[in-house]
N, C-alpha and C positions, 0 to 999 in steps of 0.2 A: 287139557286135551293133548298138548304137545308132548308131555311126558309119556302119555299112553302110546302115542304114535312112535316116538323115538325108542321106547323100550322094546317094542316089537322087533327092532332091528338088531338088538344087542345080544351077546352071549350072556349066560346066566350071571356070571360074576359082575359084569357091568350093569345089568339090570338091578342087582342088589345095591350097587353103589349109587346109581341114579335115583332109585326109589328112596334110599336113605337120605340123599342130599336134596331131594326135591322140595322139601319144606323150607330150606334156607337158601337154596341156590338154584338158578335155572339149569335145565338139563344141558343146554349148550355150554354153559360155563364149566359144568362138570366134565363134559366131553373134552373141552379144550384143556382141562387140567391133566388129561391123559395123553396129550399130544407131545411128542418129543420136541424140545426147543434147542437142542444142541446142534442142529443141522443147518441153522441159518442165523443171520444177524438181522435185527429189526431196527429200522429207522422210523420213528413214530411221529405222528401229528405234523407232518409237513404240510404247509399251507399252500394250496393252489388258487385260493381266492381270499377275500376278506371276511367272509362269513364263517362262523364257528363250525358249521357243517362242511365247509370246503377244505377238508383235510384228508390226507391219505397216509397210509403206512406202506413201507417198502420192506420186503423180506428178501435178503440176499443170501443165496446158498453159501455155506461156509467153505465148501470145496471149490469155490469159483477160482478160475485161473485169471491170467492177465487178459485173456480174450473176452470180449464183450459177450454176455449171455443173452439169449432170447428172453422176452418179457411177456408175462401174462398179467393183464389188468382184469381183476375180478370184480364184477358188480353183483352184489347180493340182491336177493328179493326182499319182499316185505309189503306187498300189495300197494306199492307207491306211497305208503304212509308210515313206514317204520323201518328199522334196521340200523345196525352199528357195525363198523369195520372190526371192532374188537371181538365180536362174536364169531368171526370167520378165520381165526387162527388155524383151525383144522383144514380149511380149504387152502390157505396160504402154504401150510406145511406140505400139503399134497403136491402142489406144483413146484415148490422150492426143492422138494426131494427128487424131482425129475430134472433139476438143473435150470429152472427158470427163475429169474428175478421176478418176484411177484408183488403186485401193487394192489392194494384194496382201498379205494376211495370211499369216504362218506359223501353223501349228496343230500341236498334239501328235499324234503318230502311234504306231502299234504298234511296239514292244511296250509303250510307256509307257501308252497307252490302247487299249482295245478298244471295239467297239460295245456299248452306245450312247454310252459316254463320249466317243467321238471327235466326237460332235455338239456337245459343250459349247463348244468353242472357236469354231467358225463362228458359233454363236448369240451368243456373247459379243463376238466381233469386230464382228458386225453391230450390236449394241447400242452399242458404243463409237463406231462410225462414224456411226450415226444421231444420237448426242449431240454429236459433235465435228466432223463434216465441214464445217460452216459456217465453222469457224475456218481452213479451208484452201481456201476458195473454192468448196466443193461445196454443192449444194442438198439438204438433208435430206429434201425431199419428192420427189426424183427420184433414188432409189438403185436400181440394178439389180444383181442377183447373176448372175455368169457363172462357169461351172466347166467344166473338161475332165476326162474320165475319172472317177477317184475324186472329184475336185472337183465334177463334175456330179452325182454321187450325193449329195454333201453338200448342195448347194444345192436339189436337188429334194426331198430329205427335209425341208429347212426349209420349202419351199413347200407340201408336201402333208400333213405331219404337224405339226399346230398345237402339239403338246406342247413341242417344242424351243424355239420362240420364246416360248411362254407362260412358260417358266422365267426369261426375262429381260424379262418384261413387254412383249413385242411380239407382233404377229400377222404372218402371211405377207403380208397386204395392206398392211402398213406400208411395203412396198417395191414399186417400180413394175413390176417384171418379173423373170423368171428365164430364163436361157439355158443349156441343157445341150449341151455338145459331146462327142459320142462317149461318152455316159454309160451306166453299168450301173444299170438301173432294175428289172430283173426277172431276176435271175441265179441263182435256185435251180434245181436242187440244187447245193450247193457240192461241188467235187471235190478241190481242193487242201487239204492239211493246214494250210497257212498261213491260208487264208481261213476254214477251220473254227475255227481258233484266234482269229482276229479277231472273227468273228461269233457265236461261242458255240454252245451246244447246239442240236441240230437242231430241237427242239420250239419254240424261240424265234427261229430264224433268219428267219422270215417278217417279224418286226418291222423288219428291215433293208431291206426291199424297198419302194421308193417306190410301186410299183404297187398295193400293198395299202392305201394311204391315200387313194386317189382318191374324192372324194365330189361332184365337180362344182362345188365352190366355190373351186377353185384360182385364184390370181392369174394374170396374163398369163404364158404359158409358151411358149418357143421351144425346139425340140429339133432339133439338127443332127446328121446322121449320114453317115458315109462307108460306102458300100455294099461297099467292099473291106476293111472293118475285120475282122480276124481275132483281135483282142485282146478287144474288147467287141463281141459280135455285134450286128448291126443290129436283130435282133428285139427287143432291149431297148427301143429307141426306138419301133418300130412297135407293140409290145404296149402300152406305156404310153399312147401317143397314142390307140390304139383304145379303151382303157378310159376315158380322159378324155372322148372323144367320146360314148361310150355313156352317160356321166353328164352330158352336155350341158355339159361344161367347156370352157375356152378353151385351145387348143393350136395351134401352128403347127409343121409339120415341114418341114425343108429337107434335101433329099438331095443327095449329091455322089457321082456314079456311080463315079468312079475314085479316090476317096480312101480311104486306110487310116487306122489309128488315129493315127499320128504326123502325118499330113497335117492332121488336124482341129485341131491346135494350131500346127504349124510354119508353116502357110500364113498365119498372122497376121503373121509376121515380114516386115519390109519387104523384105529381100533375096529372099524366097520368094513374095511376094504375086503378082507378075507379073499374069497374067490371072485369078487366083483370085477368086471371088465370095464367099469365106468371110467376110471382114471386112465387105464390103458388105451381106451378108445380115443379119449381127448388127446392124450399124449401123442398117439400115432398121427392124428390129424395135424397137430402143431409141428411135429418134426418133419412131416411131409412138406409143409409149407414154409419152413424156415428158408430164408434166402441166404445162400453161402457166398461169401466174398472170395472170389477166385483170383483176385488181382494179386500180382507178385508183391512181396514185401519190398 
């Protein structure tokens, strides 16, 4: 099914390549094989915890100067039960190409962890990055959290529910901004047996909903939504944004009239960017919220 969805986004030559390769290699791996790798240096499999899944990769722009660069931490989706950092070279290249030190962590997923334990690794990874990113040319005072789908859920929970960062001696405002791509923020009632297993008893499922933790004090937040998304309904974005505005909080919503769920991540990839404004919209938000050090040398 994924090959069919992805090929709809591609020019004819790439459709041919992906169709030919689909019997032996995943379409994501084929897509990543088309991503330029000469624009960044990669530090792989850095351990932020003791578990095998508690590793992250750092992509450092090759043109970086002596000045510390702003940082993007990207959390991939996968329905809280799958995903690997290696599959998101295309996303890392997108942000690195705009001058961001880019970090992609792995994190434990279901069935090994359920909610709320699934929140522990994103918080721990953020703590490690805050403490160590300067060693890799990143600015610890300019770190942004970006997530797609389930990854967007994780980063907005970190932004809105202060409890998770407090467990690692951080606050949401220790980071410069949060960007959610096609995220589930208000998705009750749960219908699938798998989601009920992940998010636990009905009486406590509300605790998994980012929308329930809005109090108007949220850090800078951008929500991007594809209006053709039939996996995570657009109402998730609009409902969350409305509640934030009711509480006089800060939120920017960017709509993409013809994008579905996969478009909201795949259009970051260089072969698929074309005339898409997805990367430009995120980049503009990040640059707007970078904190500049105006102190004299």
